[in-house]
Biopython code that builds the backbone (N, CA, C, O; Angstrom):
import numpy as np
from Bio.PDB.StructureBuilder import StructureBuilder

atoms = [
    (1, "UNK", "N", (-10.507, 4.879, 2.611)),
    (1, "UNK", "CA", (-9.605, 5.683, 1.843)),
    (1, "UNK", "C", (-10.364, 6.761, 1.065)),
    (1, "UNK", "O", (-9.760, 7.642, 0.453)),
    (2, "UNK", "N", (-11.685, 6.676, 1.101)),
    (2, "UNK", "CA", (-12.457, 7.776, 0.519)),
    (2, "UNK", "C", (-13.780, 7.920, 1.257)),
    (2, "UNK", "O", (-14.331, 6.966, 1.806)),
    (3, "UNK", "N", (-14.257, 9.146, 1.244)),
    (3, "UNK", "CA", (-15.541, 9.475, 1.845)),
    (3, "UNK", "C", (-16.198, 10.483, 0.916)),
    (3, "UNK", "O", (-15.722, 11.608, 0.769)),
    (4, "UNK", "N", (-17.280, 10.078, 0.299)),
    (4, "UNK", "CA", (-17.920, 10.957, -0.668)),
    (4, "UNK", "C", (-16.975, 11.239, -1.820)),
    (4, "UNK", "O", (-16.519, 10.321, -2.502)),
    (5, "UNK", "N", (-16.679, 12.531, -2.035)),
    (5, "UNK", "CA", (-15.783, 12.910, -3.127)),
    (5, "UNK", "C", (-14.355, 13.176, -2.658)),
    (5, "UNK", "O", (-13.532, 13.668, -3.429)),
    (6, "UNK", "N", (-14.057, 12.857, -1.402)),
    (6, "UNK", "CA", (-12.721, 13.033, -0.849)),
    (6, "UNK", "C", (-11.973, 11.701, -0.922)),
    (6, "UNK", "O", (-12.441, 10.689, -0.400)),
    (7, "UNK", "N", (-10.819, 11.711, -1.568)),
    (7, "UNK", "CA", (-9.985, 10.517, -1.696)),
    (7, "UNK", "C", (-8.635, 10.790, -1.065)),
    (7, "UNK", "O", (-8.035, 11.840, -1.294)),
    (8, "UNK", "N", (-8.155, 9.843, -0.268)),
    (8, "UNK", "CA", (-6.855, 9.971, 0.380)),
    (8, "UNK", "C", (-5.879, 8.974, -0.230)),
    (8, "UNK", "O", (-6.243, 7.854, -0.587)),
    (9, "UNK", "N", (-4.627, 9.416, -0.340)),
    (9, "UNK", "CA", (-3.566, 8.565, -0.870)),
    (9, "UNK", "C", (-2.340, 8.680, 0.025)),
    (9, "UNK", "O", (-2.156, 9.676, 0.725)),
    (10, "UNK", "N", (-1.521, 7.668, -0.009)),
    (10, "UNK", "CA", (-0.252, 7.714, 0.708)),
    (10, "UNK", "C", (-0.436, 7.785, 2.208)),
    (10, "UNK", "O", (-1.422, 7.283, 2.748)),
    (11, "UNK", "N", (0.528, 8.418, 2.887)),
    (11, "UNK", "CA", (0.529, 8.465, 4.352)),
    (11, "UNK", "C", (-0.710, 9.125, 4.937)),
    (11, "UNK", "O", (-1.078, 8.830, 6.075)),
    (12, "UNK", "N", (-1.357, 10.002, 4.196)),
    (12, "UNK", "CA", (-2.571, 10.657, 4.687)),
    (12, "UNK", "C", (-3.698, 9.654, 4.906)),
    (12, "UNK", "O", (-4.620, 9.915, 5.678)),
    (13, "UNK", "N", (-3.630, 8.531, 4.244)),
    (13, "UNK", "CA", (-4.714, 7.555, 4.296)),
    (13, "UNK", "C", (-4.485, 6.421, 5.289)),
    (13, "UNK", "O", (-5.408, 5.655, 5.565)),
    (14, "UNK", "N", (-3.276, 6.296, 5.831)),
    (14, "UNK", "CA", (-2.950, 5.118, 6.626)),
    (14, "UNK", "C", (-3.015, 5.412, 8.113)),
    (14, "UNK", "O", (-2.466, 6.409, 8.584)),
    (15, "UNK", "N", (-3.688, 4.541, 8.847)),
    (15, "UNK", "CA", (-3.732, 4.701, 10.302)),
    (15, "UNK", "C", (-2.520, 4.058, 10.951)),
    (15, "UNK", "O", (-2.166, 4.404, 12.078)),
    (16, "UNK", "N", (-1.885, 3.134, 10.261)),
    (16, "UNK", "CA", (-0.662, 2.499, 10.731)),
    (16, "UNK", "C", (0.421, 2.816, 9.723)),
    (16, "UNK", "O", (0.325, 2.398, 8.569)),
    (17, "UNK", "N", (1.459, 3.551, 10.130)),
    (17, "UNK", "CA", (2.479, 3.899, 9.141)),
    (17, "UNK", "C", (3.266, 2.669, 8.693)),
    (17, "UNK", "O", (3.721, 1.890, 9.529)),
    (18, "UNK", "N", (3.428, 2.491, 7.404)),
    (18, "UNK", "CA", (4.211, 1.356, 6.924)),
    (18, "UNK", "C", (5.692, 1.563, 7.240)),
    (18, "UNK", "O", (6.180, 2.693, 7.237)),
    (19, "UNK", "N", (6.394, 0.481, 7.509)),
    (19, "UNK", "CA", (7.824, 0.548, 7.774)),
    (19, "UNK", "C", (8.564, -0.212, 6.682)),
    (19, "UNK", "O", (7.955, -0.656, 5.709)),
    (20, "UNK", "N", (9.829, -0.357, 6.834)),
    (20, "UNK", "CA", (10.683, -1.069, 5.901)),
    (20, "UNK", "C", (10.589, -0.437, 4.502)),
    (20, "UNK", "O", (10.522, -1.144, 3.496)),
    (21, "UNK", "N", (10.585, 0.889, 4.454)),
    (21, "UNK", "CA", (10.603, 1.654, 3.196)),
    (21, "UNK", "C", (9.424, 1.334, 2.281)),
    (21, "UNK", "O", (9.581, 1.319, 1.060)),
    (22, "UNK", "N", (8.270, 1.083, 2.842)),
    (22, "UNK", "CA", (7.089, 0.762, 2.042)),
    (22, "UNK", "C", (6.229, 1.982, 1.714)),
    (22, "UNK", "O", (5.406, 1.926, 0.800)),
    (23, "UNK", "N", (6.406, 3.078, 2.444)),
    (23, "UNK", "CA", (5.523, 4.224, 2.295)),
    (23, "UNK", "C", (5.463, 4.800, 0.899)),
    (23, "UNK", "O", (4.373, 5.033, 0.377)),
    (24, "UNK", "N", (6.611, 5.036, 0.278)),
    (24, "UNK", "CA", (6.634, 5.616, -1.063)),
    (24, "UNK", "C", (6.026, 4.666, -2.088)),
    (24, "UNK", "O", (5.301, 5.095, -2.986)),
    (25, "UNK", "N", (6.321, 3.385, -1.952)),
    (25, "UNK", "CA", (5.740, 2.403, -2.873)),
    (25, "UNK", "C", (4.226, 2.353, -2.760)),
    (25, "UNK", "O", (3.530, 2.281, -3.773)),
    (26, "UNK", "N", (3.710, 2.390, -1.541)),
    (26, "UNK", "CA", (2.262, 2.363, -1.347)),
    (26, "UNK", "C", (1.609, 3.631, -1.885)),
    (26, "UNK", "O", (0.538, 3.570, -2.488)),
    (27, "UNK", "N", (2.249, 4.782, -1.671)),
    (27, "UNK", "CA", (1.693, 6.044, -2.172)),
    (27, "UNK", "C", (1.626, 6.031, -3.694)),
    (27, "UNK", "O", (0.620, 6.443, -4.272)),
    (28, "UNK", "N", (2.681, 5.564, -4.346)),
    (28, "UNK", "CA", (2.684, 5.486, -5.806)),
    (28, "UNK", "C", (1.611, 4.521, -6.298)),
    (28, "UNK", "O", (0.944, 4.781, -7.300)),
    (29, "UNK", "N", (1.451, 3.414, -5.593)),
    (29, "UNK", "CA", (0.427, 2.443, -5.957)),
    (29, "UNK", "C", (-0.976, 3.024, -5.773)),
    (29, "UNK", "O", (-1.853, 2.814, -6.611)),
    (30, "UNK", "N", (-1.185, 3.756, -4.673)),
    (30, "UNK", "CA", (-2.473, 4.424, -4.454)),
    (30, "UNK", "C", (-2.801, 5.343, -5.622)),
    (30, "UNK", "O", (-3.914, 5.327, -6.149)),
    (31, "UNK", "N", (-1.822, 6.138, -6.017)),
    (31, "UNK", "CA", (-2.043, 7.087, -7.112)),
    (31, "UNK", "C", (-2.334, 6.369, -8.429)),
    (31, "UNK", "O", (-3.159, 6.831, -9.217)),
    (32, "UNK", "N", (-1.667, 5.254, -8.670)),
    (32, "UNK", "CA", (-1.931, 4.474, -9.881)),
    (32, "UNK", "C", (-3.385, 4.008, -9.910)),
    (32, "UNK", "O", (-4.092, 4.214, -10.896)),
    (33, "UNK", "N", (-3.828, 3.373, -8.811)),
    (33, "UNK", "CA", (-5.196, 2.839, -8.779)),
    (33, "UNK", "C", (-6.251, 3.938, -8.769)),
    (33, "UNK", "O", (-7.296, 3.799, -9.406)),
    (34, "UNK", "N", (-5.990, 5.026, -8.055)),
    (34, "UNK", "CA", (-6.951, 6.131, -8.049)),
    (34, "UNK", "C", (-7.011, 6.793, -9.423)),
    (34, "UNK", "O", (-8.094, 7.128, -9.902)),
    (35, "UNK", "N", (-5.863, 6.984, -10.055)),
    (35, "UNK", "CA", (-5.839, 7.572, -11.396)),
    (35, "UNK", "C", (-6.585, 6.725, -12.404)),
    (35, "UNK", "O", (-7.340, 7.243, -13.227)),
    (36, "UNK", "N", (-6.374, 5.426, -12.337)),
    (36, "UNK", "CA", (-7.082, 4.509, -13.238)),
    (36, "UNK", "C", (-8.588, 4.575, -13.002)),
    (36, "UNK", "O", (-9.374, 4.575, -13.949)),
    (37, "UNK", "N", (-8.980, 4.631, -11.732)),
    (37, "UNK", "CA", (-10.408, 4.689, -11.397)),
    (37, "UNK", "C", (-11.038, 6.000, -11.872)),
    (37, "UNK", "O", (-12.144, 6.001, -12.413)),
    (38, "UNK", "N", (-10.331, 7.117, -11.670)),
    (38, "UNK", "CA", (-10.853, 8.413, -12.118)),
    (38, "UNK", "C", (-10.934, 8.479, -13.642)),
    (38, "UNK", "O", (-11.884, 9.034, -14.193)),
    (39, "UNK", "N", (-9.943, 7.918, -14.314)),
    (39, "UNK", "CA", (-9.978, 7.897, -15.782)),
    (39, "UNK", "C", (-11.184, 7.118, -16.283)),
    (39, "UNK", "O", (-11.858, 7.562, -17.213)),
    (40, "UNK", "N", (-11.470, 5.964, -15.686)),
    (40, "UNK", "CA", (-12.633, 5.167, -16.097)),
    (40, "UNK", "C", (-13.931, 5.907, -15.800)),
    (40, "UNK", "O", (-14.881, 5.845, -16.580)),
    (41, "UNK", "N", (-13.968, 6.605, -14.672)),
    (41, "UNK", "CA", (-15.175, 7.349, -14.304)),
    (41, "UNK", "C", (-15.448, 8.480, -15.283)),
    (41, "UNK", "O", (-16.571, 8.633, -15.764)),
    (42, "UNK", "N", (-14.425, 9.269, -15.578)),
    (42, "UNK", "CA", (-14.644, 10.432, -16.439)),
    (42, "UNK", "C", (-14.662, 10.091, -17.917)),
    (42, "UNK", "O", (-15.253, 10.830, -18.704)),
    (43, "UNK", "N", (-14.031, 8.994, -18.321)),
    (43, "UNK", "CA", (-14.032, 8.624, -19.739)),
    (43, "UNK", "C", (-15.364, 8.010, -20.173)),
    (43, "UNK", "O", (-15.878, 8.320, -21.248)),
    (44, "UNK", "N", (-15.919, 7.132, -19.323)),
    (44, "UNK", "CA", (-17.153, 6.461, -19.759)),
    (44, "UNK", "C", (-18.182, 6.279, -18.649)),
    (44, "UNK", "O", (-19.142, 5.526, -18.810)),
    (45, "UNK", "N", (-17.986, 6.966, -17.522)),
    (45, "UNK", "CA", (-18.962, 6.911, -16.447)),
    (45, "UNK", "C", (-18.964, 5.623, -15.645)),
    (45, "UNK", "O", (-19.890, 5.382, -14.871)),
    (46, "UNK", "N", (-17.939, 4.786, -15.817)),
    (46, "UNK", "CA", (-17.856, 3.511, -15.106)),
    (46, "UNK", "C", (-17.391, 3.748, -13.672)),
    (46, "UNK", "O", (-16.266, 4.196, -13.449)),
    (47, "UNK", "N", (-18.253, 3.451, -12.703)),
    (47, "UNK", "CA", (-17.955, 3.680, -11.283)),
    (47, "UNK", "C", (-17.373, 2.446, -10.592)),
    (47, "UNK", "O", (-17.100, 2.493, -9.393)),
    (48, "UNK", "N", (-17.181, 1.362, -11.310)),
    (48, "UNK", "CA", (-16.718, 0.115, -10.701)),
    (48, "UNK", "C", (-15.400, 0.299, -9.954)),
    (48, "UNK", "O", (-15.294, -0.081, -8.788)),
    (49, "UNK", "N", (-14.409, 0.868, -10.603)),
    (49, "UNK", "CA", (-13.080, 1.013, -9.989)),
    (49, "UNK", "C", (-13.072, 2.058, -8.886)),
    (49, "UNK", "O", (-12.403, 1.875, -7.870)),
    (50, "UNK", "N", (-13.805, 3.153, -9.069)),
    (50, "UNK", "CA", (-13.815, 4.203, -8.050)),
    (50, "UNK", "C", (-14.541, 3.714, -6.797)),
    (50, "UNK", "O", (-14.149, 4.059, -5.682)),
    (51, "UNK", "N", (-15.586, 2.920, -6.970)),
    (51, "UNK", "CA", (-16.318, 2.390, -5.822)),
    (51, "UNK", "C", (-15.517, 1.332, -5.065)),
    (51, "UNK", "O", (-15.743, 1.121, -3.874)),
    (52, "UNK", "N", (-14.594, 0.674, -5.739)),
    (52, "UNK", "CA", (-13.798, -0.361, -5.080)),
    (52, "UNK", "C", (-12.399, 0.135, -4.695)),
    (52, "UNK", "O", (-11.567, -0.656, -4.251)),
    (53, "UNK", "N", (-12.135, 1.434, -4.863)),
    (53, "UNK", "CA", (-10.809, 1.983, -4.556)),
    (53, "UNK", "C", (-10.396, 1.719, -3.111)),
    (53, "UNK", "O", (-9.276, 1.269, -2.869)),
    (54, "UNK", "N", (-11.269, 1.986, -2.152)),
    (54, "UNK", "CA", (-10.922, 1.782, -0.742)),
    (54, "UNK", "C", (-10.568, 0.336, -0.454)),
    (54, "UNK", "O", (-9.563, 0.060, 0.201)),
    (55, "UNK", "N", (-11.375, -0.581, -0.933)),
    (55, "UNK", "CA", (-11.113, -2.001, -0.686)),
    (55, "UNK", "C", (-9.799, -2.432, -1.320)),
    (55, "UNK", "O", (-9.031, -3.179, -0.714)),
    (56, "UNK", "N", (-9.540, -1.967, -2.530)),
    (56, "UNK", "CA", (-8.292, -2.313, -3.219)),
    (56, "UNK", "C", (-7.087, -1.763, -2.467)),
    (56, "UNK", "O", (-6.110, -2.478, -2.241)),
    (57, "UNK", "N", (-7.157, -0.495, -2.080)),
    (57, "UNK", "CA", (-6.038, 0.142, -1.384)),
    (57, "UNK", "C", (-5.818, -0.467, -0.001)),
    (57, "UNK", "O", (-4.679, -0.732, 0.385)),
    (58, "UNK", "N", (-6.882, -0.687, 0.737)),
    (58, "UNK", "CA", (-6.734, -1.244, 2.087)),
    (58, "UNK", "C", (-6.162, -2.653, 2.077)),
    (58, "UNK", "O", (-5.389, -3.018, 2.963)),
    (59, "UNK", "N", (-6.532, -3.435, 1.092)),
    (59, "UNK", "CA", (-5.994, -4.791, 0.976)),
    (59, "UNK", "C", (-4.470, -4.723, 0.807)),
    (59, "UNK", "O", (-3.742, -5.487, 1.441)),
    (60, "UNK", "N", (-3.991, -3.814, -0.042)),
    (60, "UNK", "CA", (-2.550, -3.666, -0.244)),
    (60, "UNK", "C", (-1.861, -3.120, 0.988)),
    (60, "UNK", "O", (-0.780, -3.588, 1.344)),
    (61, "UNK", "N", (-2.462, -2.138, 1.648)),
    (61, "UNK", "CA", (-1.851, -1.523, 2.827)),
    (61, "UNK", "C", (-1.704, -2.527, 3.956)),
    (61, "UNK", "O", (-0.629, -2.638, 4.545)),
    (62, "UNK", "N", (-2.768, -3.264, 4.271)),
    (62, "UNK", "CA", (-2.686, -4.213, 5.379)),
    (62, "UNK", "C", (-1.731, -5.351, 5.062)),
    (62, "UNK", "O", (-1.073, -5.869, 5.964)),
    (63, "UNK", "N", (-1.643, -5.746, 3.820)),
    (63, "UNK", "CA", (-0.668, -6.759, 3.435)),
    (63, "UNK", "C", (0.747, -6.234, 3.671)),
    (63, "UNK", "O", (1.608, -6.958, 4.171)),
    (64, "UNK", "N", (0.978, -4.998, 3.316)),
    (64, "UNK", "CA", (2.290, -4.382, 3.527)),
    (64, "UNK", "C", (2.611, -4.240, 5.006)),
    (64, "UNK", "O", (3.745, -4.478, 5.423)),
    (65, "UNK", "N", (1.621, -3.853, 5.801)),
    (65, "UNK", "CA", (1.829, -3.703, 7.248)),
    (65, "UNK", "C", (2.178, -5.056, 7.872)),
    (65, "UNK", "O", (3.074, -5.144, 8.711)),
    (66, "UNK", "N", (1.468, -6.109, 7.460)),
    (66, "UNK", "CA", (1.782, -7.443, 7.976)),
    (66, "UNK", "C", (3.209, -7.862, 7.605)),
    (66, "UNK", "O", (3.935, -8.409, 8.435)),
    (67, "UNK", "N", (3.600, -7.608, 6.378)),
    (67, "UNK", "CA", (4.959, -7.933, 5.938)),
    (67, "UNK", "C", (5.983, -7.125, 6.714)),
    (67, "UNK", "O", (7.006, -7.660, 7.140)),
    (68, "UNK", "N", (5.715, -5.841, 6.899)),
    (68, "UNK", "CA", (6.627, -4.985, 7.647)),
    (68, "UNK", "C", (6.766, -5.456, 9.088)),
    (68, "UNK", "O", (7.870, -5.467, 9.632)),
    (69, "UNK", "N", (5.658, -5.844, 9.711)),
    (69, "UNK", "CA", (5.709, -6.325, 11.098)),
    (69, "UNK", "C", (6.502, -7.624, 11.175)),
    (69, "UNK", "O", (7.295, -7.816, 12.096)),
    (70, "UNK", "N", (6.292, -8.506, 10.217)),
    (70, "UNK", "CA", (7.043, -9.754, 10.190)),
    (70, "UNK", "C", (8.544, -9.471, 10.084)),
    (70, "UNK", "O", (9.333, -10.045, 10.834)),
    (71, "UNK", "N", (8.942, -8.596, 9.163)),
    (71, "UNK", "CA", (10.356, -8.281, 8.993)),
    (71, "UNK", "C", (10.934, -7.572, 10.215)),
    (71, "UNK", "O", (12.088, -7.801, 10.579)),
    (72, "UNK", "N", (10.141, -6.717, 10.845)),
    (72, "UNK", "CA", (10.598, -6.038, 12.057)),
    (72, "UNK", "C", (10.845, -7.049, 13.168)),
    (72, "UNK", "O", (11.867, -6.988, 13.851)),
    (73, "UNK", "N", (9.904, -7.987, 13.352)),
    (73, "UNK", "CA", (10.076, -9.012, 14.382)),
    (73, "UNK", "C", (11.241, -9.940, 14.055)),
    (73, "UNK", "O", (11.899, -10.450, 14.961)),
    (74, "UNK", "N", (11.496, -10.158, 12.786)),
    (74, "UNK", "CA", (12.594, -11.017, 12.370)),
    (74, "UNK", "C", (13.951, -10.395, 12.719)),
    (74, "UNK", "O", (14.890, -11.101, 13.085)),
    (75, "UNK", "N", (14.040, -9.080, 12.603)),
    (75, "UNK", "CA", (15.311, -8.386, 12.779)),
    (75, "UNK", "C", (15.546, -7.826, 14.182)),
    (75, "UNK", "O", (16.676, -7.471, 14.518)),
    (76, "UNK", "N", (14.508, -7.742, 15.000)),
    (76, "UNK", "CA", (14.637, -7.103, 16.312)),
    (76, "UNK", "C", (14.098, -8.008, 17.410)),
    (76, "UNK", "O", (13.171, -8.788, 17.194)),
    (77, "UNK", "N", (14.685, -7.891, 18.570)),
    (77, "UNK", "CA", (14.183, -8.580, 19.756)),
    (77, "UNK", "C", (13.433, -7.560, 20.604)),
    (77, "UNK", "O", (13.899, -6.439, 20.810)),
    (78, "UNK", "N", (12.272, -7.963, 21.089)),
    (78, "UNK", "CA", (11.474, -7.096, 21.930)),
    (78, "UNK", "C", (11.550, -7.606, 23.368)),
    (78, "UNK", "O", (11.489, -8.814, 23.595)),
    (79, "UNK", "N", (11.684, -6.698, 24.347)),
    (79, "UNK", "CA", (11.871, -7.120, 25.746)),
    (79, "UNK", "C", (10.757, -8.026, 26.273)),
    (79, "UNK", "O", (11.024, -8.920, 27.076)),
    (80, "UNK", "N", (9.530, -7.813, 25.840)),
    (80, "UNK", "CA", (8.408, -8.594, 26.376)),
    (80, "UNK", "C", (8.247, -9.948, 25.686)),
    (80, "UNK", "O", (7.414, -10.753, 26.104)),
    (81, "UNK", "N", (9.022, -10.210, 24.644)),
    (81, "UNK", "CA", (8.886, -11.470, 23.898)),
    (81, "UNK", "C", (9.466, -12.639, 24.702)),
    (81, "UNK", "O", (10.479, -12.519, 25.391)),
    (82, "UNK", "N", (8.774, -13.768, 24.579)),
    (82, "UNK", "CA", (9.289, -14.981, 25.213)),
    (82, "UNK", "C", (10.166, -15.723, 24.210)),
    (82, "UNK", "O", (10.277, -15.308, 23.056)),
    (83, "UNK", "N", (10.781, -16.799, 24.637)),
    (83, "UNK", "CA", (11.658, -17.575, 23.760)),
    (83, "UNK", "C", (10.884, -18.185, 22.588)),
    (83, "UNK", "O", (11.475, -18.530, 21.564)),
    (84, "UNK", "N", (9.564, -18.318, 22.738)),
    (84, "UNK", "CA", (8.760, -18.967, 21.703)),
    (84, "UNK", "C", (8.050, -17.991, 20.772)),
    (84, "UNK", "O", (7.316, -18.423, 19.883)),
    (85, "UNK", "N", (8.249, -16.693, 20.952)),
    (85, "UNK", "CA", (7.607, -15.691, 20.080)),
    (85, "UNK", "C", (8.376, -15.502, 18.803)),
    (85, "UNK", "O", (7.980, -14.699, 17.957)),
]
sb = StructureBuilder()
sb.init_structure("model")
sb.init_model(0)
sb.init_chain("A")
sb.init_seg("    ")
for serial, (resi, resn, name, xyz) in enumerate(atoms, 1):
    if name == "N":
        sb.init_residue(resn, " ", resi, " ")
    sb.init_atom(name, np.array(xyz, "f"), 0.0, 1.0, " ", f" {name:<3s}", serial, name[0])
structure = sb.get_structure()
């Protein structure tokens, strides 16, 4: 979610688009965590939050993607699925 001084938030940062109306929530959450990290960096030079921004954001994104996939499979039948899927 970041490379050097470039930080990505929201849909620009995700390789798998979230479904089930999760995109806006994830983008707002990204901005919250990035803002908090930047505030800590510029207020007192603490790099802890900015260095862990990618890990924090990716953990939330993949959790959301897993939940979205579960809900999608719950509500839809896929042609290739067997009776036990």
